[in-house]
DSSP file (Angstrom, degrees, kcal/mol; ACC not computed):
  #  RESIDUE AA STRUCTURE BP1 BP2  ACC     N-H-->O    O-->H-N    N-H-->O    O-->H-N    TCO  KAPPA ALPHA  PHI   PSI    X-CA   Y-CA   Z-CA
    1    1 A X     >        0   0    0      0, 0.0     4,-2.6     0, 0.0     5,-0.2   0.000 360.0 360.0 360.0 -29.0   79.8   84.3   99.0
    2    2 A X  H  >  +     0   0    0      1,-0.2     4,-2.5     2,-0.2     5,-0.2   0.864 360.0  53.7 -64.5 -34.3   76.6   86.4   98.6
    3    3 A X  H  > S+     0   0    0      2,-0.2     4,-2.5     1,-0.2    -1,-0.2   0.917 110.0  47.4 -64.5 -42.4   77.9   87.8   95.3
    4    4 A X  H  > S+     0   0    0      2,-0.2     4,-2.4     1,-0.2    -2,-0.2   0.914 111.6  50.8 -64.3 -43.4   78.4   84.2   94.0
    5    5 A X  H  X S+     0   0    0     -4,-2.6     4,-2.2     1,-0.2    -2,-0.2   0.935 111.9  47.6 -57.4 -47.4   74.9   83.2   95.2
    6    6 A X  H  X S+     0   0    0     -4,-2.5     4,-2.5     1,-0.2    -2,-0.2   0.918 111.9  48.8 -62.8 -45.8   73.3   86.2   93.5
    7    7 A X  H  X S+     0   0    0     -4,-2.5     4,-2.2     1,-0.2    -1,-0.2   0.906 110.7  50.4 -63.3 -42.0   75.2   85.5   90.2
    8    8 A X  H  X>S+     0   0    0     -4,-2.4     5,-2.2     2,-0.2     4,-1.0   0.913 111.6  48.6 -62.6 -41.9   74.2   81.8   90.2
    9    9 A X  H ><5S+     0   0    0     -4,-2.2     3,-0.5     1,-0.2    -2,-0.2   0.920 112.1  48.8 -63.4 -43.9   70.6   82.7   90.8
   10   10 A X  H 3<5S+     0   0    0     -4,-2.5    -1,-0.2     1,-0.2    -2,-0.2   0.861 115.4  44.5 -62.9 -36.1   70.6   85.3   88.0
   11   11 A X  H 3<5S-     0   0    0     -4,-2.2    -1,-0.2    -5,-0.2    -2,-0.2   0.550 108.6-123.6 -87.7  -8.9   72.2   82.8   85.6
   12   12 A X  T <<5 +     0   0    0     -4,-1.0     2,-0.3    -3,-0.5    -3,-0.2   0.832  64.4 135.7  69.8  32.6   69.9   80.0   86.5
   13   13 A X      < -     0   0    0     -5,-2.2     2,-0.5    -6,-0.2    -1,-0.3  -0.830  59.3-107.4-112.5 153.5   72.8   77.7   87.5
   14   14 A X        -     0   0    0     -2,-0.3     2,-1.0    -3,-0.1     5,-0.0  -0.674  20.2-164.3 -85.6 121.6   73.0   75.4   90.6
   15   15 A X        -     0   0    0     -2,-0.5    -1,-0.1   -10,-0.1    -6,-0.0  -0.740  25.3-164.7-100.8  81.4   75.4   76.6   93.3
   16   16 A X     >  -     0   0    0     -2,-1.0     4,-2.6     1,-0.1     5,-0.2  -0.127  32.7-106.9 -67.7 161.4   75.5   73.2   95.1
   17   17 A X  H  > S+     0   0    0      1,-0.2     4,-2.3     2,-0.2     5,-0.1   0.875 121.6  52.1 -56.1 -37.7   76.8   72.8   98.7
   18   18 A X  H  > S+     0   0    0      2,-0.2     4,-2.6     1,-0.2    -1,-0.2   0.940 110.2  46.5 -65.4 -46.9   79.9   71.1   97.3
   19   19 A X  H  > S+     0   0    0      1,-0.2     4,-2.4     2,-0.2    -2,-0.2   0.908 112.9  51.2 -60.5 -41.6   80.6   73.9   94.8
   20   20 A X  H  X S+     0   0    0     -4,-2.6     4,-2.5     2,-0.2    -1,-0.2   0.905 110.7  48.3 -61.4 -43.0   80.1   76.4   97.6
   21   21 A X  H  X S+     0   0    0     -4,-2.3     4,-2.4     2,-0.2    -2,-0.2   0.907 110.7  50.0 -67.1 -42.3   82.5   74.5   99.8
   22   22 A X  H  X S+     0   0    0     -4,-2.6     4,-2.1     2,-0.2    -2,-0.2   0.928 112.3  48.3 -61.4 -44.3   85.2   74.3   97.1
   23   23 A X  H  X S+     0   0    0     -4,-2.4     4,-2.8     1,-0.2    -2,-0.2   0.923 110.6  50.9 -61.8 -44.0   84.9   78.0   96.5
   24   24 A X  H  X S+     0   0    0     -4,-2.5     4,-1.9     1,-0.2    -1,-0.2   0.904 109.3  51.1 -60.3 -41.6   85.1   78.8  100.2
   25   25 A X  H  X S+     0   0    0     -4,-2.4     4,-0.9     2,-0.2    -1,-0.2   0.890 112.2  46.5 -64.1 -39.5   88.3   76.7  100.5
   26   26 A X  H >< S+     0   0    0     -4,-2.1     3,-0.8     1,-0.2    52,-0.4   0.938 113.0  48.6 -67.6 -46.1   89.9   78.5   97.6
   27   27 A X  H 3< S+     0   0    0     -4,-2.8    -2,-0.2     1,-0.2    -1,-0.2   0.797 106.9  57.4 -65.6 -27.7   88.9   81.9   98.9
   28   28 A X  H 3< S+     0   0    0     -4,-1.9    -1,-0.2    -5,-0.2     2,-0.2   0.753  94.0  81.7 -73.9 -23.8   90.2   81.1  102.4
   29   29 A X    <<  -     0   0    0     -4,-0.9    49,-0.2    -3,-0.8     4,-0.1  -0.564  65.7-154.9 -84.0 146.9   93.7   80.3  101.0
   30   30 A X  S    S+     0   0    0     -2,-0.2    69,-0.4     2,-0.1     2,-0.3   0.219  78.6  46.1-105.2  12.8   96.1   83.2  100.3
   31   31 A X  S    S-     0   0    0     67,-0.2    67,-0.2    -5,-0.2    45,-0.1  -0.936 104.8 -70.7-142.7 168.3   98.0   81.3   97.7
   32   32 A X        -     0   0    0     65,-0.9     2,-0.4    -2,-0.3    45,-0.2  -0.312  48.8-146.8 -62.4 142.5   97.1   79.1   94.7
   33   33 A X  B     -A   76   0A   0     43,-2.7    43,-2.0    -4,-0.1     2,-0.2  -0.943   4.8-135.1-118.6 131.4   95.6   75.8   95.6
   34   34 A X     >  -     0   0    0     -2,-0.4     4,-2.2    41,-0.2     3,-0.3  -0.487  24.7-115.2 -81.1 154.6   96.1   72.5   93.7
   35   35 A X  H  > S+     0   0    0     39,-0.5     4,-2.2     1,-0.2     5,-0.1   0.886 115.3  49.7 -58.7 -42.8   93.1   70.3   93.0
   36   36 A X  H  > S+     0   0    0      2,-0.2     4,-1.7     1,-0.2    -1,-0.2   0.820 108.9  52.8 -70.8 -28.5   94.4   67.4   95.1
   37   37 A X  H  > S+     0   0    0     -3,-0.3     4,-2.3     2,-0.2    -1,-0.2   0.891 108.7  50.9 -68.0 -39.1   95.1   69.7   98.0
   38   38 A X  H  X S+     0   0    0     -4,-2.2     4,-2.1     2,-0.2    -2,-0.2   0.901 105.7  56.0 -61.9 -40.4   91.5   70.9   97.7
   39   39 A X  H  X S+     0   0    0     -4,-2.2     4,-1.3     1,-0.2    -1,-0.2   0.923 109.1  46.1 -58.0 -44.8   90.4   67.2   97.8
   40   40 A X  H  < S+     0   0    0     -4,-1.7     4,-0.5     1,-0.2     3,-0.3   0.897 113.0  49.4 -65.3 -40.3   92.2   66.8  101.1
   41   41 A X  H  < S+     0   0    0     -4,-2.3     3,-0.3     1,-0.2     4,-0.3   0.789 111.0  51.9 -67.6 -26.8   90.7   70.0  102.5
   42   42 A X  H >X S+     0   0    0     -4,-2.1     4,-2.4     1,-0.2     3,-1.5   0.739  86.5  85.0 -80.9 -24.8   87.3   68.9  101.4
   43   43 A X  T 3< S+     0   0    0     -4,-1.3    -1,-0.2    -3,-0.3    -2,-0.1   0.833  84.4  55.4 -51.6 -42.0   87.4   65.4  103.0
   44   44 A X  T 34 S+     0   0    0     -4,-0.5    -1,-0.3    -3,-0.3     3,-0.2   0.822 116.9  38.0 -62.4 -26.9   86.2   66.7  106.5
   45   45 A X  T <4 S+     0   0    0     -3,-1.5    -2,-0.2    -4,-0.3     2,-0.2   0.783 137.0  15.2 -90.7 -31.4   83.1   68.1  104.8
   46   46 A X    ><  -     0   0    0     -4,-2.4     3,-2.2     1,-0.1    -1,-0.2  -0.696  62.3-176.3-146.7  86.7   82.5   65.3  102.3
   47   47 A X  T 3  S+     0   0    0      1,-0.3    -4,-0.1    -3,-0.2    -1,-0.1   0.728  85.7  57.4 -59.2 -22.6   84.5   62.1  103.0
   48   48 A X  T 3  S+     0   0    0     -5,-0.1    -1,-0.3     2,-0.0    -5,-0.1   0.432  76.9 130.3 -88.8   1.9   83.2   60.5   99.8
   49   49 A X    <   -     0   0    0     -3,-2.2     2,-0.3    -6,-0.1    -6,-0.0  -0.287  38.6-165.8 -60.3 137.8   84.6   63.3   97.6
   50   50 A X    >>  -     0   0    0      1,-0.1     4,-1.8     0, 0.0     3,-0.5  -0.775  35.7-102.0-119.1 163.3   86.7   62.0   94.6
   51   51 A X  H 3> S+     0   0    0     -2,-0.3     4,-2.8     1,-0.2     5,-0.2   0.900 122.4  54.7 -53.4 -42.8   89.1   63.9   92.3
   52   52 A X  H 3> S+     0   0    0      1,-0.2     4,-2.3     2,-0.2    -1,-0.2   0.869 104.8  54.7 -60.8 -35.4   86.4   64.0   89.5
   53   53 A X  H <> S+     0   0    0     -3,-0.5     4,-2.0     2,-0.2    -1,-0.2   0.927 110.7  44.6 -61.7 -46.3   84.1   65.7   92.0
   54   54 A X  H  X S+     0   0    0     -4,-1.8     4,-2.7     1,-0.2    -2,-0.2   0.920 112.5  51.2 -65.9 -44.6   86.6   68.4   92.7
   55   55 A X  H  X S+     0   0    0     -4,-2.8     4,-2.5     1,-0.2    -1,-0.2   0.878 109.4  50.6 -63.5 -37.4   87.5   68.9   89.0
   56   56 A X  H  X S+     0   0    0     -4,-2.3     4,-2.2    -5,-0.2    -1,-0.2   0.917 111.9  47.7 -64.6 -41.9   83.8   69.3   88.1
   57   57 A X  H  X S+     0   0    0     -4,-2.0     4,-2.6     2,-0.2    -2,-0.2   0.912 112.0  49.9 -63.8 -42.3   83.3   71.9   90.8
   58   58 A X  H  X S+     0   0    0     -4,-2.7     4,-2.4     2,-0.2     5,-0.2   0.913 109.2  51.5 -63.0 -43.1   86.5   73.7   89.6
   59   59 A X  H  X S+     0   0    0     -4,-2.5     4,-2.6     2,-0.2    -1,-0.2   0.929 111.7  47.4 -58.4 -46.0   85.2   73.7   86.0
   60   60 A X  H  X S+     0   0    0     -4,-2.2     4,-2.0     1,-0.2    -2,-0.2   0.935 111.7  49.6 -60.1 -48.0   81.9   75.2   87.2
   61   61 A X  H  <>S+     0   0    0     -4,-2.6     5,-2.7     1,-0.2     6,-1.0   0.848 112.6  47.6 -64.1 -35.1   83.6   77.8   89.3
   62   62 A X  H ><5S+     0   0    0     -4,-2.4     3,-1.2     3,-0.2    -1,-0.2   0.922 109.7  52.9 -69.5 -44.0   85.9   78.8   86.4
   63   63 A X  H 3<5S+     0   0    0     -4,-2.6    -2,-0.2     1,-0.3    -1,-0.2   0.859 110.4  48.4 -58.3 -36.0   82.9   79.0   84.0
   64   64 A X  T 3<5S-     0   0    0     -4,-2.0    -1,-0.3    -5,-0.2    -2,-0.2   0.550 115.2-117.0 -82.8  -7.7   81.1   81.3   86.4
   65   65 A X  T < 5S+     0   0    0     -3,-1.2    18,-2.0    -4,-0.4    19,-0.3   0.750  80.6 120.9  79.6  24.1   84.2   83.5   86.8
   66   66 A X  S   <S+     0   0    0     -5,-2.7    13,-2.6    16,-0.2     2,-0.3   0.714  76.1  19.6 -91.4 -23.7   84.6   82.9   90.5
   67   67 A X  E     -B   78   0A   0     -6,-1.0     2,-0.3    11,-0.3    11,-0.2  -0.900  67.3-139.3-138.8 166.6   88.1   81.4   90.3
   68   68 A X  E     -B   77   0A   0      9,-2.7     9,-2.3    -2,-0.3     2,-0.5  -0.954  17.5-126.7-126.2 149.1   91.1   81.4   87.9
   69   69 A X  E     -B   76   0A   0     -2,-0.3     2,-1.0     7,-0.2     7,-0.3  -0.826  12.5-147.3 -91.7 131.6   93.4   78.7   86.9
   70   70 A X  E >>> -B   75   0A   0      5,-3.4     5,-1.6    -2,-0.5     4,-1.2  -0.846  15.8-166.6 -97.1  96.9   97.1   79.5   87.4
   71   71 A X  G >45S+     0   0    0     -2,-1.0     3,-0.7     1,-0.3    -1,-0.2   0.878  80.3  53.5 -56.7 -45.9   98.4   77.4   84.5
   72   72 A X  G 345S+     0   0    0      1,-0.3    -1,-0.3    -3,-0.1    -2,-0.0   0.730 119.0  35.7 -67.7 -20.1  102.1   77.5   85.4
   73   73 A X  G <45S-     0   0    0     -3,-1.1    -1,-0.3     2,-0.1    -2,-0.2   0.486 100.7-130.2-105.2  -6.7  101.4   76.1   88.9
   74   74 A X  T <<5S+     0   0    0     -4,-1.2   -39,-0.5    -3,-0.7     2,-0.2   0.948  72.9 110.8  51.3  51.4   98.5   73.8   87.9
   75   75 A X  E   < - B   0  70A   0     -5,-1.6    -5,-3.4   -41,-0.2     2,-0.3  -0.805  61.9-118.7-145.1-179.6   96.5   75.5   90.7
   76   76 A X  E     -AB  33  69A   0    -43,-2.0   -43,-2.7    -7,-0.3     2,-0.3  -0.950  16.4-171.6-134.3 147.3   93.6   77.8   91.3
   77   77 A X  E     - B   0  68A   0     -9,-2.3    -9,-2.7    -2,-0.3     2,-0.2  -0.940  33.6-100.7-131.7 156.8   93.0   81.2   93.0
   78   78 A X  E     - B   0  67A   0    -52,-0.4     2,-0.3    -2,-0.3   -11,-0.3  -0.491  41.7-111.6 -72.1 147.2   89.8   83.1   93.8
   79   79 A X        -     0   0    0    -13,-2.6     3,-0.4    -2,-0.2    -1,-0.1  -0.628  13.6-151.1 -81.5 136.6   88.9   85.9   91.5
   80   80 A X  S    S+     0   0    0     -2,-0.3     2,-0.2     1,-0.3    -1,-0.1   0.600  96.8  42.8 -82.6 -10.9   89.2   89.4   92.8
   81   81 A X  S >  S-     0   0    0    -16,-0.1     3,-1.8     3,-0.1    -1,-0.3  -0.587  94.9-147.9-132.2  70.2   86.4   90.7   90.5
   82   82 A X  T 3   -     0   0    0     -3,-0.4   -16,-0.2     1,-0.3   -17,-0.1  -0.045  69.1  -1.9 -51.8 127.6   83.8   87.8   90.8
   83   83 A X  T 3  S+     0   0    0    -18,-2.0     2,-0.5     1,-0.2    -1,-0.3   0.352  99.7 114.0  82.3  -5.3   81.7   87.1   87.9
   84   84 A X    <   -     0   0    0     -3,-1.8     2,-0.3   -19,-0.3    -1,-0.2  -0.854  67.6-124.1-104.0 132.9   83.0   89.8   85.5
   85   85 A X        +     0   0    0     -2,-0.5     2,-0.3    -3,-0.1    -3,-0.0  -0.568  49.3 152.1 -68.7 130.2   84.9   88.9   82.4
   86   86 A X        -     0   0    0     -2,-0.3     2,-0.1    17,-0.0    -5,-0.0  -0.988  49.9 -87.5-156.8 161.3   88.3   90.7   82.5
   87   87 A X        -     0   0    0     -2,-0.3     2,-0.6     1,-0.1    17,-0.3  -0.447  45.6-136.0 -71.1 147.0   91.8   90.5   81.3
   88   88 A X        +     0   0    0     37,-0.4    39,-2.9    16,-0.1     2,-0.5  -0.926  28.1 170.4-121.0 117.9   94.0   88.5   83.7
   89   89 A X  E     -Cd 102 127B   0     13,-1.1    13,-2.8    -2,-0.6     2,-0.5  -0.989  15.0-167.4-120.2 119.4   97.5   89.4   84.8
   90   90 A X  E     -Cd 101 128B   0     37,-3.2    39,-3.1    -2,-0.5     2,-0.7  -0.934  10.2-158.7-112.9 125.8   98.9   87.2   87.6
   91   91 A X  E     -Cd 100 129B   0      9,-2.8     9,-2.6    -2,-0.5     2,-0.6  -0.916  17.1-165.4-101.9 115.4  102.0   88.1   89.6
   92   92 A X  E     -Cd  99 130B   0     37,-3.4    39,-2.2    -2,-0.7     2,-0.6  -0.897  12.6-143.7-112.3 119.3  103.3   84.9   91.1
   93   93 A X  E  >  - d   0 131B   0      5,-2.6     4,-1.1    -2,-0.6    39,-0.2  -0.703   3.7-158.6 -82.9 123.0  105.9   84.9   93.9
   94   94 A X  T  4 S+     0   0    0     37,-3.4    -1,-0.1    -2,-0.6    38,-0.1   0.604  88.3  45.3 -76.6 -11.2  108.4   82.1   93.4
   95   95 A X  T  4 S+     0   0    0     36,-0.4    -1,-0.1     3,-0.1    37,-0.1   0.899 128.1  17.8 -96.4 -57.3  109.4   82.2   97.1
   96   96 A X  T  4 S-     0   0    0      2,-0.1    -2,-0.1    37,-0.0    36,-0.1   0.531  94.7-130.9 -97.1  -5.7  106.1   82.5   99.2
   97   97 A X     <  +     0   0    0     -4,-1.1   -65,-0.9     1,-0.2     2,-0.1   0.624  50.6 152.2  69.1  17.0  103.8   81.3   96.4
   98   98 A X        -     0   0    0    -67,-0.2    -5,-2.6    -6,-0.0     2,-0.5  -0.489  32.1-151.8 -71.9 151.1  101.3   84.2   96.7
   99   99 A X  E     -C   92   0B   0    -69,-0.4     2,-0.5    -7,-0.2    -7,-0.2  -0.991   7.0-163.3-127.2 122.9   99.5   85.0   93.5
  100  100 A X  E     -C   91   0B   0     -9,-2.6    -9,-2.8    -2,-0.5     2,-0.5  -0.921   9.8-146.0-109.9 127.8   98.2   88.6   93.0
  101  101 A X  E     -C   90   0B   0     -2,-0.5     2,-0.3   -11,-0.2   -11,-0.2  -0.792  23.8-175.9 -90.4 129.6   95.6   89.3   90.4
  102  102 A X  E     -C   89   0B   0    -13,-2.8   -13,-1.1    -2,-0.5     2,-0.2  -0.911  33.4-100.8-126.3 152.9   96.1   92.7   88.7
  103  103 A X        +     0   0    0     -2,-0.3   -15,-0.1   -15,-0.1     4,-0.1  -0.504  39.9 174.5 -66.2 138.9   94.1   94.7   86.2
  104  104 A X     >  +     0   0    0    -17,-0.3     4,-3.2    -2,-0.2     5,-0.3   0.081  29.6 128.2-138.4  25.7   95.8   94.3   82.8
  105  105 A X  H  > S+     0   0    0      1,-0.2     4,-1.6     2,-0.2     5,-0.1   0.877  79.1  45.7 -59.5 -40.7   93.7   96.1   80.2
  106  106 A X  H  > S+     0   0    0      2,-0.2     4,-1.2     1,-0.2    -1,-0.2   0.916 116.9  44.4 -69.5 -41.1   96.5   98.2   78.8
  107  107 A X  H  > S+     0   0    0      1,-0.2     4,-1.8     2,-0.2     3,-0.3   0.932 114.5  48.8 -65.1 -45.7   98.9   95.3   78.6
  108  108 A X  H  X S+     0   0    0     -4,-3.2     4,-3.1     1,-0.2    -1,-0.2   0.763 101.9  63.3 -70.2 -24.3   96.3   92.9   77.2
  109  109 A X  H  X S+     0   0    0     -4,-1.6     4,-1.9    -5,-0.3    -1,-0.2   0.919 106.2  45.4 -63.3 -41.8   95.3   95.5   74.5
  110  110 A X  H  X S+     0   0    0     -4,-1.2     4,-1.7    -3,-0.3    -2,-0.2   0.904 113.8  48.8 -66.4 -41.1   98.8   95.2   73.1
  111  111 A X  H  X S+     0   0    0     -4,-1.8     4,-2.3     1,-0.2    -2,-0.2   0.914 108.9  53.8 -63.1 -42.9   98.7   91.4   73.3
  112  112 A X  H  X S+     0   0    0     -4,-3.1     4,-2.6     1,-0.2    -1,-0.2   0.882 105.1  54.0 -60.1 -39.7   95.3   91.4   71.6
  113  113 A X  H  X S+     0   0    0     -4,-1.9     4,-2.3     1,-0.2    -1,-0.2   0.908 109.8  47.3 -62.1 -41.7   96.7   93.4   68.7
  114  114 A X  H  X S+     0   0    0     -4,-1.7     4,-1.6     2,-0.2    -2,-0.2   0.892 111.1  51.8 -65.4 -39.5   99.4   90.8   68.2
  115  115 A X  H  X>S+     0   0    0     -4,-2.3     5,-1.9     2,-0.2     4,-0.8   0.926 110.7  47.6 -62.6 -45.8   96.9   88.0   68.4
  116  116 A X  H ><5S+     0   0    0     -4,-2.6     3,-1.0     1,-0.2    -2,-0.2   0.926 110.5  51.2 -62.1 -45.4   94.7   89.6   65.8
  117  117 A X  H 3<5S+     0   0    0     -4,-2.3    -1,-0.2     1,-0.3    -2,-0.2   0.803 111.3  48.9 -65.1 -27.0   97.6   90.3   63.5
  118  118 A X  H 3<5S-     0   0    0     -4,-1.6    -1,-0.3    -5,-0.2    -2,-0.2   0.600 106.1-128.9 -84.5 -12.0   98.6   86.6   63.8
  119  119 A X  T <<5 +     0   0    0     -3,-1.0     2,-0.2    -4,-0.8    -3,-0.2   0.770  50.4 164.3  68.7  25.1   95.1   85.4   63.1
  120  120 A X      < -     0   0    0     -5,-1.9     2,-0.7    -6,-0.2    -1,-0.2  -0.540  37.4-134.8 -81.3 139.3   95.3   83.3   66.2
  121  121 A X        -     0   0    0     -2,-0.2     2,-0.3    -3,-0.1    -1,-0.0  -0.855  23.4-143.7 -95.7 114.2   92.2   81.8   67.8
  122  122 A X        +     0   0    0     -2,-0.7     3,-0.1     1,-0.2    -7,-0.0  -0.611  26.1 174.5 -84.8 132.8   92.3   82.4   71.6
  123  123 A X  S    S-     0   0    0      1,-0.4     2,-0.3    -2,-0.3    -1,-0.2   0.790  76.7  -3.5 -96.6 -44.0   90.9   79.7   73.9
  124  124 A X        -     0   0    0      2,-0.1     2,-0.5     0, 0.0    -1,-0.4  -0.982  65.0-154.0-153.0 137.5   92.0   81.3   77.2
  125  125 A X        +     0   0    0     -2,-0.3   -37,-0.4    -3,-0.1     2,-0.3  -0.950  30.3 137.6-126.5 116.3   94.0   84.5   77.9
  126  126 A X        -     0   0    0     -2,-0.5     2,-0.6   -39,-0.1   -37,-0.2  -0.978  36.8-144.1-150.7 143.5   96.0   85.1   81.0
  127  127 A X  E     -d   89   0B   0    -39,-2.9   -37,-3.2    -2,-0.3     2,-0.5  -0.950  16.9-166.4-112.0 120.2   99.5   86.6   81.5
  128  128 A X  E     -d   90   0B   0     -2,-0.6     2,-0.5   -39,-0.2   -37,-0.2  -0.926   2.7-170.5-111.7 125.3  101.5   85.0   84.3
  129  129 A X  E     -d   91   0B   0    -39,-3.1   -37,-3.4    -2,-0.5     2,-0.3  -0.966   7.5-156.0-117.2 124.6  104.6   86.7   85.6
  130  130 A X  E     +d   92   0B   0     -2,-0.5     2,-0.3   -39,-0.2   -37,-0.2  -0.783  42.1  93.6-100.3 143.6  107.0   84.9   88.0
  131  131 A X  E    S-d   93   0B   0    -39,-2.2   -37,-3.4    -2,-0.3     2,-0.4  -0.898  73.6 -44.7 175.3-144.2  109.3   86.7   90.4
  132  132 A X        -     0   0    0     -2,-0.3   -39,-0.1   -39,-0.2   -40,-0.0  -0.962  46.4-129.2-120.3 134.7  109.3   88.0   94.0
  133  133 A X     >  -     0   0    0     -2,-0.4     4,-2.8     1,-0.1     5,-0.2  -0.219  38.0 -96.7 -69.3 169.7  106.5   89.8   95.7
  134  134 A X  H  > S+     0   0    0      1,-0.2     4,-2.2     2,-0.2     5,-0.2   0.899 124.0  50.4 -56.1 -44.1  107.3   93.1   97.5
  135  135 A X  H  > S+     0   0    0      1,-0.2     4,-1.5     2,-0.2    -1,-0.2   0.936 114.5  41.8 -63.3 -48.1  107.6   91.4  100.9
  136  136 A X  H  > S+     0   0    0      1,-0.2     4,-1.4     2,-0.2    -2,-0.2   0.880 113.6  53.4 -68.5 -37.5  110.0   88.6   99.6
  137  137 A X  H  X S+     0   0    0     -4,-2.8     4,-1.2     1,-0.2    -1,-0.2   0.884 107.9  50.5 -64.9 -38.2  112.1   91.1   97.6
  138  138 A X  H  < S+     0   0    0     -4,-2.2    -1,-0.2    -5,-0.2    -2,-0.2   0.841 110.5  49.6 -70.3 -31.6  112.6   93.4  100.6
  139  139 A X  H  < S+     0   0    0     -4,-1.5    -1,-0.2     1,-0.2    -2,-0.2   0.773 105.9  58.8 -73.8 -25.8  113.8   90.4  102.7
  140  140 A X  H  < S-     0   0    0     -4,-1.4    -2,-0.2     1,-0.2    -1,-0.2   0.843 100.2-141.5 -73.3 -33.9  116.2   89.4  100.0
  141  141 A X    ><  -     0   0    0     -4,-1.2     3,-0.7     4,-0.1    -1,-0.2  -0.438  46.2 -13.2  95.1-176.4  118.1   92.6   99.9
  142  142 A X  G >  S-     0   0    0      1,-0.2     3,-0.8     2,-0.2    -4,-0.0  -0.318 119.9 -17.3 -68.1 136.0  119.5   94.5   96.9
  143  143 A X  G 3  S-     0   0    0      1,-0.3    -1,-0.2     2,-0.1    -6,-0.0   0.787 126.8 -45.6  44.2  49.9  119.8   92.8   93.5
  144  144 A X  G X  S+     0   0    0     -3,-0.7     3,-1.6    -7,-0.1    -1,-0.3   0.833  79.1 163.7  73.4  32.9  119.5   89.2   94.5
  145  145 A X  T <   +     0   0    0     -3,-0.8    -4,-0.1     1,-0.3    -2,-0.1   0.718  66.7  65.8 -59.3 -22.8  121.9   89.3   97.4
  146  146 A X  T 3  S-     0   0    0     -5,-0.2    -1,-0.3    -6,-0.1    -5,-0.1   0.790  89.3-148.0 -73.3 -25.0  120.5   86.0   98.8
  147  147 A X    <   +     0   0    0     -3,-1.6    -2,-0.1     1,-0.1    -1,-0.1   0.550  66.9 109.1  74.2   6.1  121.8   84.1   95.8
  148  148 A X    >   +     0   0    0      2,-0.1     3,-1.0     3,-0.0     2,-0.1   0.627  48.5  99.7 -92.5 -12.8  119.0   81.6   96.0
  149  149 A X  T 3  S+     0   0    0      1,-0.2   -54,-0.0    -5,-0.2     0, 0.0  -0.432  82.8  20.8 -75.7 148.9  117.1   82.6   92.9
  150  150 A X  T 3         0   0    0     -2,-0.1    -1,-0.2     1,-0.1    -2,-0.1   0.502 360.0 360.0  78.1   5.3  117.5   80.7   89.7
  151  151 A X    <         0   0    0     -3,-1.0    -2,-0.1     0, 0.0    -1,-0.1   0.438 360.0 360.0-105.8 360.0  118.7   77.5   91.3
């Protein structure tokens, strides 16, 4: 949290108690968190919190680079490299729902070349890969032995 405090002070933006609490709730979770789940988690700290309050806090936290939106899950995770602009590769486990942020500069360089050649204007760039994390894959056994994937 001290890194977030420092960055907000350097940037001259207000890191309000509500924004701080939303960030703490996201960082405490080990999987992506949906906005309405955050609202419920926030209620003990701020009973008057409304969805718009949470969404404004989430927008601020994304703008500052403290969290990422996981588009395919419509959820949010804490950033592993707070406040620094970087390419985003998310590995999303479809079984336990953990989301791992990985460095993706080499992969994204190839993607960037395709974007430039297409003349496409990028709004937001993240690569999300769904599958099984190491832990879930090892419990499953060889080559999908559980038979539960894809159903």
